RODO-2510 file (C-alpha; in nm, 4 decimals, decimal comma):
residues 318
     n   res          X          Y          Z
     1     m     0,0000     0,0000     0,0000
     2     n     0,1538     0,3327    -0,1121
     3     e     0,1698     0,6228     0,1365
     4     q     0,0431     0,9599     0,0198
     5     v     0,3018     1,2382     0,0557
     6     q     0,1513     1,5643     0,1937
     7     p     0,2814     1,8885     0,0328
     8     k     0,5073     2,0805     0,2630
     9     k     0,3639     2,4314     0,3055
    10     s     0,6483     2,5291     0,5370
    11     n     0,8833     2,5671     0,2393
    12     n     0,6558     2,8278     0,0839
    13     v     0,6230     3,0159     0,4125
    14     t     0,9999     3,0217     0,4518
    15     i     1,0424     3,1642     0,1036
    16     v     0,7851     3,4380     0,1737
    17     i     0,9573     3,5287     0,5003
    18     l     1,2945     3,5459     0,3262
    19     v     1,1537     3,7691     0,0517
    20     i     0,9887     4,0028     0,3045
    21     s     1,3057     4,0119     0,5126
    22     s     1,5149     4,0949     0,2078
    23     i     1,2801     4,3750     0,1044
    24     t     1,2794     4,5087     0,4609
    25     i     1,6589     4,5060     0,4739
    26     l     1,6764     4,6832     0,1383
    27     l     1,4270     4,9476     0,2526
    28     l     1,6115     4,9980     0,5815
    29     g     1,9386     5,0269     0,3951
    30     y     1,7864     5,2806     0,1573
    31     c     1,6487     5,4843     0,4494
    32     i     1,9820     5,4763     0,6311
    33     i     2,1746     5,5803     0,3208
    34     s     1,9149     5,8491     0,2473
    35     n     1,9391     5,9865     0,6017
    36     i     2,3186     5,9821     0,5884
    37     k     2,3055     6,1718     0,2610
    38     k     2,0595     6,4259     0,4033
    39     n     2,2681     6,4713     0,7188
    40     n     2,5822     6,5188     0,5107
    41     e     2,4046     6,7766     0,2960
    42     k     2,2751     6,9512     0,6073
    43     r     2,6219     6,9539     0,7645
    44     k     2,7634     7,0897     0,4408
    45     e     2,4959     7,3605     0,4335
    46     i     2,5644     7,4533     0,7980
    47     k     2,9367     7,4611     0,7252
    48     i     2,8780     7,6982     0,4333
    49     q     2,6481     7,9159     0,6447
    50     n     2,9038     7,9271     0,9269
    51     a     3,1785     8,0187     0,6827
    52     e     2,9622     8,2949     0,5368
    53     a     2,8768     8,4167     0,8896
    54     r     3,2467     8,4236     0,9861
    55     k     3,3267     8,6130     0,6680
    56     r     3,0457     8,8592     0,7431
    57     d     3,1668     8,8973     1,1020
    58     i     3,5182     8,9796     0,9824
    59     i     3,3870     9,2396     0,7368
    60     f     3,1620     9,4016     0,9970
    61     e     3,4397     9,4101     1,2555
    62     n     3,7061     9,5454     1,0215
    63     k     3,4843     9,7998     0,8475
    64     y     3,2424     9,9067     1,1226
    65     n     3,4018     9,7846     1,4495
    66     l     3,1001     9,5628     1,5125
    67     i     3,1047     9,2458     1,7216
    68     r     2,8421     8,9733     1,6796
    69     i     2,6545     8,8672     1,9913
    70     p     2,5122     8,5191     1,9288
    71     a     2,1473     8,4334     1,9842
    72     g     2,0685     8,2618     2,3113
    73     e     1,9539     8,2822     2,6697
    74     f     2,1200     8,4586     2,9618
    75     k     2,0278     8,5590     3,3150
    76     m     1,9478     8,9298     3,3354
    77     g     1,9557     9,1387     3,6523
    78     s     2,1285     9,0995     3,9859
    79     r     2,0921     8,8351     4,2523
    80     f     2,0781     9,1074     4,5148
    81     r     2,0238     9,4818     4,5475
    82     e     2,3240     9,6720     4,4120
    83     s     2,3649    10,0224     4,5539
    84     v     2,0403    10,2094     4,4814
    85     s     1,9954    10,0530     4,1373
    86     p     1,6665     9,8644     4,0851
    87     s     1,8342     9,5806     3,8970
    88     y     1,6539     9,2799     4,0386
    89     p     1,4888     9,0274     4,0325
    90     r     1,7118     8,8155     3,8143
    91     h     1,5239     8,6558     3,5259
    92     k     1,5946     8,4580     3,2095
    93     v     1,5936     8,6378     2,8749
    94     y     1,6396     8,5077     2,5213
    95     l     1,7827     8,7427     2,2581
    96     d     1,8148     8,6990     1,8840
    97     e     2,1532     8,7583     1,7233
    98     y     2,2736     9,1182     1,6958
    99     y     2,5916     9,3200     1,6501
   100     i     2,7203     9,5899     1,8829
   101     s     2,9935     9,8493     1,8475
   102     k     3,3301     9,7433     1,9844
   103     y     3,3859    10,0961     2,1179
   104     e     3,1865    10,3826     2,2604
   105     v     3,1144    10,6522     2,0007
   106     t     3,3991    10,9043     2,0049
   107     n     3,3982    11,2825     1,9766
   108     k     3,5504    11,2559     1,6291
   109     k     3,2811    11,0218     1,5020
   110     y     3,0088    11,2341     1,6559
   111     c     3,1546    11,5429     1,4860
   112     d     3,1373    11,3590     1,1520
   113     f     2,7657    11,3163     1,2157
   114     l     2,7141    11,6784     1,3232
   115     n     2,9037    11,8170     1,0239
   116     k     2,7056    11,6036     0,7832
   117     r     2,3865    11,7149     0,9546
   118     g     2,4941    12,0772     0,9752
   119     k     2,3381    12,1419     1,3165
   120     h     2,3371    12,0060     1,6699
   121     k     1,9594    11,9962     1,7100
   122     a     1,7631    11,6727     1,6800
   123     s     1,4497    11,8858     1,6317
   124     s     1,3302    12,2371     1,7129
   125     t     1,2845    12,1348     2,0767
   126     h     1,5338    11,8481     2,1211
   127     p     1,9094    11,9180     2,1202
   128     c     2,1633    11,6529     2,0234
   129     l     2,4153    11,7661     2,2819
   130     d     2,4934    12,0548     2,5132
   131     l     2,7671    12,2568     2,3449
   132     n     2,7430    12,5263     2,6106
   133     d     2,8486    12,3013     2,8958
   134     r     3,2147    12,3565     2,9802
   135     d     3,2620    11,9799     3,0107
   136     c     3,1538    11,9213     2,6501
   137     l     3,4568    11,8039     2,4517
   138     i     3,3126    11,9223     2,1181
   139     k     3,3089    12,2831     2,0015
   140     k     3,1813    12,4707     1,6992
   141     l     3,4450    12,6643     1,5064
   142     d     3,2972    12,8790     1,2308
   143     d     3,0598    12,6318     1,0617
   144     r     3,2412    12,3144     1,1659
   145     y     3,2073    12,0905     1,4707
   146     i     3,5429    11,9698     1,5976
   147     p     3,6678    11,7857     1,9079
   148     k     3,8577    11,9995     2,1519
   149     l     4,2331    11,9626     2,1119
   150     g     4,3508    11,6142     2,2025
   151     y     4,0047    11,4679     2,2601
   152     d     3,9304    11,3072     1,9222
   153     n     3,9327    10,9511     2,0538
   154     y     3,7567    11,0187     2,3840
   155     p     3,3972    10,8979     2,4246
   156     v     3,1396    11,1613     2,3392
   157     g     2,9591    11,3029     2,6416
   158     e     2,6961    11,5687     2,7000
   159     v     2,4865    11,3902     2,4367
   160     t     2,1100    11,3592     2,4821
   161     w     1,9095    11,0449     2,4222
   162     y     1,7674    11,2150     2,1128
   163     g     2,1191    11,2934     1,9957
   164     a     2,2164    10,9270     2,0298
   165     v     1,9068    10,8153     1,8381
   166     e     1,9728    11,0659     1,5576
   167     y     2,3316    10,9457     1,5259
   168     c     2,2081    10,5875     1,4785
   169     k     1,9626    10,7030     1,2104
   170     w     2,2390    10,8898     1,0303
   171     l     2,4723    10,5896     1,0510
   172     s     2,1995    10,3708     0,9026
   173     e     2,1610    10,6097     0,6096
   174     e     2,5368    10,6277     0,5554
   175     t     2,5956    10,2526     0,5587
   176     g     2,2657    10,1006     0,4447
   177     l     2,2636     9,8909     0,7636
   178     n     2,0114     9,8925     1,0477
   179     f     2,1666    10,0784     1,3421
   180     r     1,9856    10,1780     1,6621
   181     l     2,0398    10,2064     2,0361
   182     p     2,0607     9,8768     2,2260
   183     t     1,7800     9,7617     2,4482
   184     e     1,8725     9,7175     2,8128
   185     a     1,8744     9,3416     2,7643
   186     e     2,1062     9,3664     2,4623
   187     w     2,3384     9,6000     2,6495
   188     e     2,3594     9,3758     2,9565
   189     k     2,4187     9,0561     2,7608
   190     a     2,6960     9,2293     2,5653
   191     c     2,8469     9,3670     2,8860
   192     r     2,8495     9,0310     3,0626
   193     g     3,0473     8,8661     2,7852
   194     g     2,9014     8,5305     2,8829
   195     n     2,9926     8,5716     3,2508
   196     d     2,7282     8,5399     3,5217
   197     g     2,9249     8,7382     3,7810
   198     r     2,8990     9,0951     3,9030
   199     w     3,1478     9,2092     3,6372
   200     c     3,2357     9,0672     3,2965
   201     f     3,5304     8,8801     3,4503
   202     g     3,3496     8,7443     3,7590
   203     e     3,3452     8,8543     4,1236
   204     n     3,7077     8,9546     4,1882
   205     e     3,6922     9,3328     4,2313
   206     s     4,0698     9,3653     4,2165
   207     l     4,0558     9,2848     3,8426
   208     l     3,8272     9,5782     3,7602
   209     k     4,1192     9,8181     3,7127
   210     d     4,2274     9,6097     3,4108
   211     y     3,8892     9,6485     3,2370
   212     s     3,7525     9,9833     3,3508
   213     w     3,8194    10,3516     3,4056
   214     y     3,6420    10,4149     3,7353
   215     s     3,6877    10,6171     4,0535
   216     a     3,9953    10,4249     4,1699
   217     n     4,2075    10,4813     3,8578
   218     s     4,0501    10,7440     3,6306
   219     g     4,1351    11,0678     3,8089
   220     r     3,7613    11,1362     3,7789
   221     k     3,7847    11,2009     3,4053
   222     t     3,7193    11,0082     3,0851
   223     h     3,9947    10,8458     2,8796
   224     p     4,0436    10,7442     2,5140
   225     v     3,8259    10,4478     2,4175
   226     g     3,9799    10,1007     2,4027
   227     g     4,2493    10,1691     2,6604
   228     k     4,1591     9,8793     2,8893
   229     k     4,1095     9,5058     2,8383
   230     p     3,8049     9,3958     2,6354
   231     n     3,5538     9,1489     2,7722
   232     a     3,5179     8,7958     2,6346
   233     f     3,3120     8,9235     2,3397
   234     g     3,5869     9,1700     2,2467
   235     l     3,4034     9,4835     2,3674
   236     y     3,5850     9,7712     2,5354
   237     d     3,4774    10,0058     2,8167
   238     m     3,1531     9,8253     2,8993
   239     h     3,2447     9,8992     3,2618
   240     g     3,3329    10,2618     3,3276
   241     n     3,4603    10,5542     3,1167
   242     v     3,1088    10,6751     3,0263
   243     a     2,7687    10,5232     3,0937
   244     e     2,5627    10,4461     2,7814
   245     w     2,2124    10,5313     2,6639
   246     c     1,9705    10,2464     2,5889
   247     s     1,6448    10,2570     2,3960
   248     d     1,4192    10,1551     2,6885
   249     w     1,1871    10,3727     2,8863
   250     w     1,2817    10,3658     3,2533
   251     s     1,1185    10,1337     3,5044
   252     g     1,2247    10,1312     3,8677
   253     s     1,2495    10,3111     4,2003
   254     e     1,5389    10,3354     4,4452
   255     f     1,5675    10,0427     4,6881
   256     m     1,2821     9,8645     4,5065
   257     p     1,2741     9,5807     4,2517
   258     c     1,2286     9,6715     3,8861
   259     i     0,8591     9,6295     3,8054
   260     y     0,9301     9,5630     3,4384
   261     y     1,1746     9,2860     3,5305
   262     i     0,8949     9,1076     3,7164
   263     k     0,6714     9,0945     3,4076
   264     s     0,9349     9,1130     3,1331
   265     p     0,8731     8,8924     2,8287
   266     y     1,1213     8,6089     2,7867
   267     r     1,2104     8,6792     2,4242
   268     n     1,3657     9,0087     2,3094
   269     p     1,2221     9,2417     2,5767
   270     q     1,1917     9,6021     2,4595
   271     g     1,1220     9,7728     2,7919
   272     p     0,8046     9,9575     2,9003
   273     s     0,5791    10,0893     2,6249
   274     s     0,5883    10,4450     2,7603
   275     g     0,7451    10,6580     3,0292
   276     r     0,9039    10,9884     3,1211
   277     l     1,2707    10,8926     3,1578
   278     r     1,5101    10,6901     2,9436
   279     t     1,7530    10,4299     3,0731
   280     f     2,1296    10,4398     3,0607
   281     r     2,3505    10,1493     3,1609
   282     g     2,6987    10,0863     3,2933
   283     g     2,9048    10,2948     3,5297
   284     h     3,1393    10,5799     3,4463
   285     c     3,4783    10,7162     3,5410
   286     c     3,3563    10,8741     3,8678
   287     n     3,1670    10,5699     3,9967
   288     y     3,2868    10,3241     4,2589
   289     a     3,3413     9,9603     4,1629
   290     i     2,9964     9,8413     4,2744
   291     s     2,8355    10,1035     4,0507
   292     n     3,0280     9,9757     3,7490
   293     s     2,8732     9,6280     3,7520
   294     s     2,7063     9,4558     3,4577
   295     t     2,3604     9,5121     3,6067
   296     i     2,3784     9,8729     3,7264
   297     r     2,1050    10,0867     3,5701
   298     r     1,9995    10,4494     3,5984
   299     s     1,7792    10,7013     3,4222
   300     n     1,7726    11,0545     3,2870
   301     g     1,5330    11,2672     3,0866
   302     p     1,5777    11,2186     2,7104
   303     c     1,6950    11,5806     2,6839
   304     g     1,9224    11,5438     2,9865
   305     t     2,2990    11,5464     2,9436
   306     s     2,6088    11,4628     3,1437
   307     p     2,9789    11,4554     3,0567
   308     y     2,9639    11,0944     3,1738
   309     i     2,6801    10,9645     2,9518
   310     g     2,7562    10,8524     2,5972
   311     f     2,6444    10,5552     2,3886
   312     r     2,7328    10,2786     2,1454
   313     p     2,5040    10,1556     1,8636
   314     v     2,3835     9,8070     1,7847
   315     m     2,3085     9,6720     1,4381
   316     t     2,0649     9,4007     1,3364
   317     l     2,0422     9,2190     1,0039
   318     r     1,6627     9,2350     0,9948
***
């Protein structure tokens, strides 16, 4: 009696599994190769963008003395009350990329602006600077504005907030770039140079003399810009020499926290929407060390002047 041989279905199943496995392996291999290719292209694109950014940074620094401040988060404000400055509470802030002047605007550069403008009035009611103050280091000779003898490279003082704003507008027209005054947040991030301490170099007060003209070493007078060490970003005189106008309206009272800091937006804060006074930041040549910290902040009327208040512009690409 002959036995009937049953067909073996397992062979067919094995073949199907092998085919599916092969297709799966091929698809996985394709996906891996595709992702590698995309990642390589992305890395190449980033490399090109970084090279272009470095090239742009070099041009801006060499031609306009501008230093790029990278986008990112930092801690703004002090951990404690500093002097009578309402610079707390400390809070996190994110800023987009921007450029800031390596130096404070000098008397010579401000005279270039005044001579191009032909007058030292921002408007019929707003002066650019106080030429009549004996401490003003700019004078008018015939129809020309010139620095007083030997003061070309000193930071401009006696300039109003309006005068600083008008200079930035003029510089924008001259260069085709977008110049303006820094916000408080932009100024403080630039001043800190990536350091979370009281000064751009940390907490060691004995080092301040290397970075700043202040009461202990200045003789209570301003000095040529760039005469001390720069901070980690490459910026000079962020502590001392002259304090610097910012774009923000003032918020704060002596011995009290800054109200705006309590409710400040996280991203690119612009300061209060209105006010009576404008903010200036940084200490000056007559201030003590504590009043030359990265967080010190004060205010003045937009038409107010002082031989110890100047400014430096920022520039944005958009």
